[in-house]
C-alpha positions in Angstrom: 23.3 -29.1 15.0 24.7 -26.3 15.9 24.2 -23.2 14.2 27.3 -21.6 12.5 26.5 -17.6 12.9 28.6 -15.4 10.5 27.7 -12.0 10.8 30.4 -10.9 8.0 28.4 -12.2 5.2 26.4 -9.2 4.0 30.3 -8.4 2.9 30.8 -11.5 1.0 29.9 -11.5 -2.7 26.7 -12.2 -3.9 27.0 -15.0 -6.8 24.5 -13.0 -9.4 27.8 -11.0 -9.2 26.5 -7.4 -8.6 28.2 -7.0 -5.6 27.7 -8.0 -2.0 24.9 -9.4 -0.2 24.6 -6.4 1.6 24.5 -4.7 -1.8 21.5 -7.6 -2.2 19.3 -6.2 0.1 19.9 -2.7 -0.2 18.5 -3.6 -3.4 15.6 -5.1 -2.1 14.7 -1.8 0.1 14.4 0.1 -2.8 12.0 -1.9 -4.5 10.0 -2.3 -1.6 10.2 1.5 -1.2 9.3 1.9 -5.0 6.3 -0.6 -4.8 5.1 1.0 -1.6 5.6 4.7 -2.8 4.0 4.0 -6.4 0.8 0.9 -4.3 0.2 4.1 -1.9 -0.8 6.7 -4.1 -2.9 4.3 -6.0 -4.8 3.4 -2.8 -5.2 6.9 -1.8 -6.8 8.2 -5.5 -8.7 4.8 -5.7 -9.7 4.9 -2.1 -10.8 8.7 -1.9 -12.9 8.0 -5.0 -14.6 4.9 -4.4 -15.2 6.1 -0.6 -16.8 9.3 -1.8 -19.1 8.1 -4.4 -20.4 5.9 -1.6 -21.8 8.6 -0.2 -23.2 10.6 -3.2 -26.9 9.2 -2.4 -27.2 7.9 -5.6 -27.8 4.3 -5.5 -26.6 2.0 -8.4 -23.6 3.8 -7.6 -23.3 3.3 -4.3 -24.2 -0.4 -4.8 -21.4 -0.5 -8.2 -19.0 1.0 -5.7 -19.3 -1.1 -2.6 -19.4 -4.3 -4.8 -15.9 -2.9 -5.4 -14.8 -3.0 -1.5 -16.1 -6.1 -1.0 -14.4 -7.7 -3.9 -10.9 -6.4 -3.5 -11.6 -6.8 0.6 -12.5 -10.3 0.9 -10.1 -12.1 -1.9 -7.2 -13.0 0.1 -4.1 -10.7 -1.2 -2.0 -13.8 -2.1 -4.6 -15.2 -4.3 -5.1 -11.3 -5.8 -1.2 -11.5 -6.5 -1.4 -14.9 -8.3 -4.6 -13.4 -10.2 -3.1 -10.3 -11.9 0.2 -12.1 -12.7 -0.7 -15.1 -13.9 -4.5 -15.2 -15.2 -4.6 -11.6 -16.2 -2.3 -11.5 -19.0 -4.6 -14.2 -20.2 -7.7 -13.2 -20.2 -7.0 -9.4 -21.9 -6.7 -9.0 -25.6 -3.5 -10.9 -26.7 -1.5 -7.7 -27.9 -2.2 -6.6 -23.9 -1.5 -10.0 -22.7 2.0 -10.6 -25.0 3.4 -7.2 -23.8 2.8 -7.9 -20.0 4.7 -11.3 -20.5 7.2 -10.2 -23.0 8.2 -7.4 -20.9 11.1 -7.2 -18.7 10.6 -9.7 -16.0 11.7 -7.2 -12.8 9.4 -4.4 -14.2 6.5 -6.5 -15.2 6.5 -7.9 -11.1 7.1 -4.6 -9.9 3.5 -2.9 -11.9 2.3 -6.3 -11.3 2.2 -6.0 -7.3 1.9 -2.2 -7.6 -1.3 -2.8 -8.9 -2.2 -5.2 -7.3 -1.5 -3.5 -3.6 -2.8 -0.5 -4.8 -6.0 -2.0 -5.3 -6.5 -4.5 -2.4 -5.7 -1.1 0.1 -7.9 1.3 -2.0 -10.6 -0.9 -0.9 -9.7 -0.4 2.7 -9.3 3.5 2.4 -12.3 3.5 0.9 -14.4 2.3 4.0 -12.6 4.9 5.8 -13.5 7.5 4.1 -17.2 6.8 3.8 -16.8 6.3 7.6 -15.4 9.1 8.4 -17.7 11.3 5.8 -21.0 9.8 7.5 -19.4 10.5 11.5 -19.3 14.0 10.3 -22.1 16.4 12.0 -25.0 16.9 9.7 -24.5 20.5 10.5 -21.6 20.9 8.6 -23.2 19.6 5.5 -26.2 21.6 5.9 -24.4 25.4 6.5 -22.1 24.5 3.6 -25.5 24.2 1.3 -27.0 27.3 2.8 -23.8 29.3 2.2 -24.2 28.3 -2.1 -21.9 25.9 -2.3 -22.8 22.4 -4.7 -22.1 19.3 -3.8 -18.6 19.2 -5.2 -17.8 22.3 -3.2 -18.8 20.8 0.2 -16.7 17.9 -0.4 -13.6 19.9 -1.5 -14.2 22.3 1.2 -15.5 20.8 3.7 -16.1 17.2 4.0 -12.7 15.8 2.6 -10.4 18.3 4.4 -12.6 17.1 8.0 -12.5 13.8 7.1 -9.1 13.5 6.3 -8.3 14.4 9.7 -10.7 11.8 11.3 -8.6 9.2 9.4 -5.3 9.9 9.8 -4.3 7.1 12.4 -6.2 4.4 10.5 -4.8 5.8 6.9 -1.1 5.5 9.4 -1.8 1.6 10.1 -2.9 1.4 6.5 0.6 2.7 5.2 2.3 -0.3 7.6 0.3 -2.5 6.4 0.9 -1.5 2.2 4.9 -1.6 3.5 4.8 -5.4 5.3 1.9 -6.7 2.5 5.1 -6.1 -0.6 6.5 -8.9 0.9 3.8 -11.1 -1.0 5.9 -9.7 -4.5 8.2 -12.1 -3.8 6.1 -14.9 -4.5 6.0 -13.6 -7.9 9.5 -12.9 -8.3 10.0 -9.7 -7.3 13.1 -9.7 -4.7 12.2 -6.4 -3.0 13.4 -7.1 1.3 12.2 -10.2 2.0 12.6 -11.8 -1.8 16.2 -10.8 -1.5 16.8 -12.0 1.9 15.1 -15.5 0.9 17.7 -15.1 -2.0 20.8 -14.5 0.5 19.4 -17.6 3.2 19.1 -19.9 0.1 23.1 -19.3 -1.4 24.7 -18.0 1.8 22.5 -21.2 4.3 23.0 -18.0 6.9 18.9 -17.7 7.6 19.0 -16.3 10.7 21.3 -13.4 9.5 19.4 -13.0 6.4 16.0 -12.7 7.9 17.7 -10.2 10.9 18.5 -8.2 8.5 15.0 -7.8 6.8 13.1 -7.1 9.9 15.7 -4.4 10.6 15.3 -3.0 7.2 11.2 -3.5 7.4 11.5 -1.8 11.0 13.7 1.6 10.1 11.3 1.9 7.1 7.6 1.8 9.0 9.3 3.7 11.9 9.6 6.4 9.6 6.1 6.5 8.0 5.1 6.5 11.6 7.0 9.5 12.5 6.4 11.4 9.2 2.7 10.2 9.6 1.9 11.9 12.9 3.9 15.0 11.9 1.3 15.1 8.9 -1.6 14.5 11.3 -0.3 16.7 14.0 0.2 19.3 11.2 -3.5 18.7 10.1 -5.3 19.0 13.4 -8.0 21.5 14.4 -8.1 22.6 18.0 -11.3 21.5 19.7 -12.0 18.9 16.6 -11.5 15.3 16.4 -7.5 14.1 16.1 -6.6 17.4 17.8 -4.4 16.9 20.8 -6.2 17.4 24.1 
């Protein structure tokens, strides 16, 4: 059977009455960006915190944070997405569960996907932060302590600034992975890029056009992120140290 190509389908009216199929894809891109940006903020905050706590040499705290990392890192992301959306509202107090289930479906799926992606990514960032801190020469920690800095100041002014410079390349990869992983949000009903493309192909039967457009949107977003992260990495580089241009 021959496939009938129709690149003008993007300008055809979508059946939901909100515009053309192109508008549907653009709205999907907005949701992808929204989920990715908020989830990235959660991932950085939680990941850096957990990563630092794993280097404090407080045994019970290190074990607790290690358990956090292993929990979120070893359970498939799709399973976590379903657990957050279908199971979490049933196990929390009834008032909170009812509020989640009765909320606007779009925003309910948005926040579910955001929290899920943020915590999953934070477990990976935590390991990178821990590895970055332990990779630093012990002399930096000892010199900072000799100067009279307390532990919080040592982390704030010495260890974390240098660690960030070491882990910038893997952080870039995590940012790209988070954007791509946001495609799983369509499984719980959020019409981000992949969900919008699926909706378009189901109504128009133009599957190749739909997912070609989705591919281009993901490429554009990811290339912008790569450029921004490279600029940031270059601006943070320290001459003669890891991450500087040789």
